[in-house]
C-alpha positions as CSV (number, residue, x, y, z in Angstrom):
1,X,29.9,-9.4,-19.3
2,X,26.5,-9.3,-20.6
3,X,25.1,-11.4,-18.0
4,X,26.6,-9.3,-15.3
5,X,25.1,-5.9,-17.0
6,X,21.7,-7.5,-16.8
7,X,22.2,-8.5,-13.3
8,X,23.1,-5.0,-12.6
9,X,19.9,-3.6,-14.3
10,X,18.3,-6.1,-12.4
11,X,19.5,-5.0,-9.0
12,X,19.5,-1.1,-9.8
13,X,15.7,-2.0,-11.1
14,X,14.4,-2.8,-7.6
15,X,12.8,0.0,-5.4
16,X,14.4,-1.4,-2.4
17,X,17.9,-1.5,-4.1
18,X,17.8,2.2,-4.0
19,X,16.5,2.3,-0.2
20,X,19.6,0.4,0.5
21,X,21.8,3.0,-1.5
22,X,20.3,6.1,-0.5
23,X,20.4,4.6,3.5
24,X,23.8,3.3,3.3
25,X,25.0,6.8,1.8
26,X,23.3,9.2,3.6
27,X,22.9,7.7,7.3
28,X,27.1,7.9,8.0
29,X,27.4,11.6,7.0
30,X,24.3,12.3,8.8
31,X,25.2,10.6,12.0
32,X,28.3,12.7,11.8
33,X,27.0,16.1,11.2
34,X,24.7,15.4,14.2
35,X,27.2,14.1,16.7
36,X,29.7,16.9,15.7
37,X,28.7,19.2,18.9
38,X,29.2,16.3,21.2
39,X,32.6,15.2,19.6
40,X,33.7,18.7,19.6
41,X,32.9,18.9,23.5
42,X,34.1,15.5,24.3
43,X,37.8,16.4,22.0
44,X,37.8,19.7,24.0
45,X,37.4,18.1,27.6
46,X,40.0,15.4,27.0
47,X,37.6,12.3,27.2
48,X,37.9,11.7,23.8
49,X,41.6,11.8,23.4
50,X,42.4,9.2,20.6
51,X,40.9,10.5,17.5
52,X,42.4,8.3,14.8
53,X,38.9,6.5,14.1
54,X,37.0,9.6,13.5
55,X,35.0,9.1,10.7
56,X,35.8,5.8,9.8
57,X,33.9,4.4,13.2
58,X,30.8,6.4,12.0
59,X,30.5,4.3,8.6
60,X,29.7,1.1,10.6
61,X,26.1,2.8,11.0
62,X,25.8,3.0,7.3
63,X,26.0,-1.0,6.5
64,X,22.2,-1.3,6.5
65,X,22.8,-0.2,2.8
66,X,25.2,-3.2,1.9
67,X,23.0,-5.4,4.2
68,X,19.7,-4.7,2.3
69,X,21.4,-4.9,-1.0
70,X,23.2,-8.0,-0.4
71,X,19.6,-9.7,0.6
72,X,17.4,-8.4,-1.9
73,X,19.8,-9.6,-4.8
74,X,18.6,-13.0,-3.8
75,X,15.2,-12.4,-2.0
76,X,13.8,-10.4,-5.1
77,X,14.4,-14.1,-7.1
78,X,11.8,-15.9,-4.5
79,X,9.2,-13.3,-4.8
80,X,5.9,-14.2,-6.6
81,X,5.9,-12.9,-10.5
82,X,2.1,-11.7,-10.3
83,X,-1.3,-12.4,-9.5
84,X,-1.8,-14.3,-12.4
85,X,0.5,-17.0,-11.1
86,X,1.3,-16.8,-7.1
87,X,3.0,-20.0,-7.4
88,X,5.8,-19.1,-9.7
89,X,8.7,-17.0,-8.7
90,X,11.1,-14.8,-10.5
91,X,13.8,-17.4,-10.4
92,X,11.8,-19.6,-12.7
93,X,12.0,-17.4,-15.3
94,X,15.5,-16.3,-14.2
95,X,16.7,-20.1,-14.8
96,X,14.8,-20.2,-18.2
97,X,17.2,-17.4,-19.7
98,X,20.2,-18.6,-17.7
99,X,19.9,-22.6,-17.0
100,X,23.7,-22.7,-15.7
101,X,23.0,-21.8,-12.1
102,X,26.8,-21.4,-10.9
103,X,27.1,-18.8,-13.8
104,X,24.2,-16.6,-12.6
105,X,25.4,-16.5,-9.2
106,X,28.9,-15.4,-10.6
107,X,26.9,-12.8,-12.4
108,X,24.8,-11.7,-9.4
109,X,27.8,-11.9,-6.9
110,X,29.8,-10.0,-9.5
111,X,27.1,-7.1,-9.8
112,X,26.5,-6.9,-5.9
113,X,30.3,-6.7,-5.2
114,X,30.3,-3.6,-8.1
115,X,27.2,-1.8,-6.4
116,X,28.3,-1.9,-2.8
117,X,31.9,-1.2,-3.3
118,X,31.0,2.3,-5.5
119,X,28.5,2.6,-2.6
120,X,31.0,2.4,-0.1
121,X,33.5,4.4,-1.9
122,X,31.1,7.4,-2.2
123,X,30.0,7.1,1.4
124,X,33.6,6.8,2.9
125,X,34.3,9.9,1.0
126,X,31.6,11.8,1.7
127,X,31.8,10.8,5.8
128,X,35.4,11.1,6.1
129,X,35.7,14.8,4.1
130,X,32.9,15.8,6.3
131,X,34.6,14.6,9.5
132,X,37.7,16.8,8.3
133,X,35.8,19.8,7.7
134,X,33.9,19.8,11.2
135,X,36.7,19.0,13.3
136,X,40.0,20.4,11.6
137,X,43.3,19.1,13.1
138,X,41.5,16.6,15.5
139,X,40.5,14.7,12.3
140,X,43.6,13.6,10.1
141,X,43.0,11.9,6.9
142,X,43.3,8.1,7.6
143,X,45.6,6.5,5.5
144,X,44.5,5.0,2.3
145,X,45.0,1.5,3.3
146,X,42.4,1.8,6.0
147,X,39.8,3.7,3.5
148,X,40.2,0.5,1.1
149,X,40.1,-1.9,4.3
150,X,36.8,0.1,5.4
151,X,35.5,-0.3,1.7
152,X,36.0,-4.1,1.4
153,X,34.2,-4.5,5.0
154,X,31.3,-3.0,3.5
155,X,31.5,-5.5,0.5
156,X,32.2,-8.4,2.8
157,X,29.5,-7.7,4.9
158,X,27.0,-7.3,1.5
159,X,28.4,-10.7,0.6
160,X,28.0,-12.4,3.9
161,X,23.9,-11.1,3.8
162,X,23.9,-12.6,0.4
163,X,25.2,-15.8,1.3
164,X,23.0,-16.2,4.4
165,X,19.9,-15.3,1.9
166,X,20.8,-17.9,-0.2
167,X,21.2,-20.4,2.4
168,X,17.5,-19.4,3.7
169,X,15.8,-18.5,0.8
170,X,14.1,-15.7,3.0
171,X,15.0,-12.2,3.1
172,X,13.2,-11.1,6.1
173,X,15.0,-13.1,8.5
174,X,18.4,-12.4,7.7
175,X,18.0,-9.2,7.0
176,X,16.4,-8.7,10.6
177,X,19.0,-10.4,12.3
178,X,21.5,-8.8,10.5
179,X,20.3,-5.2,11.1
180,X,19.6,-5.7,14.8
181,X,23.0,-7.5,15.1
182,X,24.7,-4.4,13.8
183,X,22.9,-1.3,15.2
184,X,20.4,-2.5,18.2
185,X,21.7,-5.4,20.3
186,X,24.9,-6.9,18.5
187,X,24.9,-10.6,19.9
188,X,28.6,-11.0,18.6
189,X,29.9,-7.9,20.7
190,X,28.2,-9.9,23.7
191,X,29.4,-13.1,23.3
192,X,33.1,-11.4,23.5
193,X,32.0,-11.0,27.0
194,X,31.6,-14.8,27.3
195,X,34.6,-16.1,25.2
196,X,37.5,-14.9,23.3
197,X,36.8,-16.9,20.5
198,X,34.0,-14.4,19.6
199,X,36.5,-11.9,18.6
200,X,36.5,-14.1,15.2
201,X,33.1,-13.7,14.2
202,X,33.3,-11.7,10.6
203,X,31.7,-8.7,12.0
204,X,34.0,-8.3,14.9
205,X,37.2,-9.4,12.9
206,X,36.3,-7.3,10.5
207,X,36.0,-4.1,12.2
208,X,39.8,-4.7,12.9
209,X,40.9,-4.4,9.6
210,X,40.6,-0.4,9.7
211,X,39.8,0.6,13.1
212,X,42.7,1.1,15.5
213,X,40.8,1.8,18.8
214,X,37.8,-0.3,20.5
215,X,36.6,-2.7,23.0
216,X,38.5,-6.0,21.5
217,X,38.9,-8.5,23.7
218,X,41.8,-10.1,21.1
219,X,43.8,-7.7,19.0
220,X,44.0,-9.0,15.4
221,X,46.2,-7.5,12.8
222,X,44.4,-6.0,10.1
223,X,45.4,-8.4,7.2
224,X,44.6,-11.3,9.6
225,X,41.4,-9.7,10.4
226,X,40.6,-9.4,6.4
227,X,41.6,-13.2,6.2
228,X,39.2,-14.4,8.9
229,X,36.2,-12.2,7.6
230,X,37.1,-13.5,3.9
231,X,37.1,-17.2,5.0
232,X,33.9,-16.8,6.8
233,X,32.1,-15.4,3.8
234,X,34.0,-18.0,1.5
235,X,32.8,-20.7,3.6
236,X,28.9,-19.4,3.7
237,X,29.0,-18.9,0.1
238,X,30.2,-22.1,-0.6
239,X,27.4,-23.8,1.3
240,X,24.7,-21.2,-0.4
241,X,26.2,-22.2,-3.9
242,X,26.0,-26.0,-3.3
243,X,22.4,-25.5,-2.0
244,X,21.6,-23.2,-4.5
245,X,22.8,-25.6,-7.3
246,X,21.2,-28.8,-5.6
247,X,17.7,-27.4,-4.9
248,X,14.2,-27.1,-6.6
249,X,12.8,-24.0,-7.7
């Protein structure tokens, strides 16, 4: 537990982590607030008849937060320790204190899960409460299981970013690709137009854990969707752990 606490302090001591926490926590409620007039008009006009995903769908825009956290928990270890030793990395000092690499990874993973799960819970509560206040009877409170699934989705997304960064040892490339794929041009979604197999990509399958309506090429049961995303995360984490264990600093 002492190592987990140390990794928590290290993660929360990074300025970029607080950027991720702020963005992830605030973007979804702000989007709900800004979209409220349009949503009311759409409900009144009947163009938005299925409101079962109101609020939950907006949580997707906040995924930039867990993505940032998942990336920097690894990429911060590969930054230079200072101008006096430009070739030295933070990881050198970390491994001097904790030579057991797998134990270090376990502590980092635990710290990341705790932070992101807490962030996701706060964001989900704020977003869904605001949605109910703004839209009243049209925004019934979702079942607790769906909210828990959304929190799990955020946590698994952070672990996905974490695993990819472990593999690449670079924070810029995975963060850029993940943010673009989730907010600008979803390559995963475009692939679903080419093959139904793309429905089993982690980000597409994962959303079916808690969303009930959407343009899904293949309908996947929530539990199955969760297992698919977990399998992706476990596989990538295993590859990242093996590479981290074998590589030189």
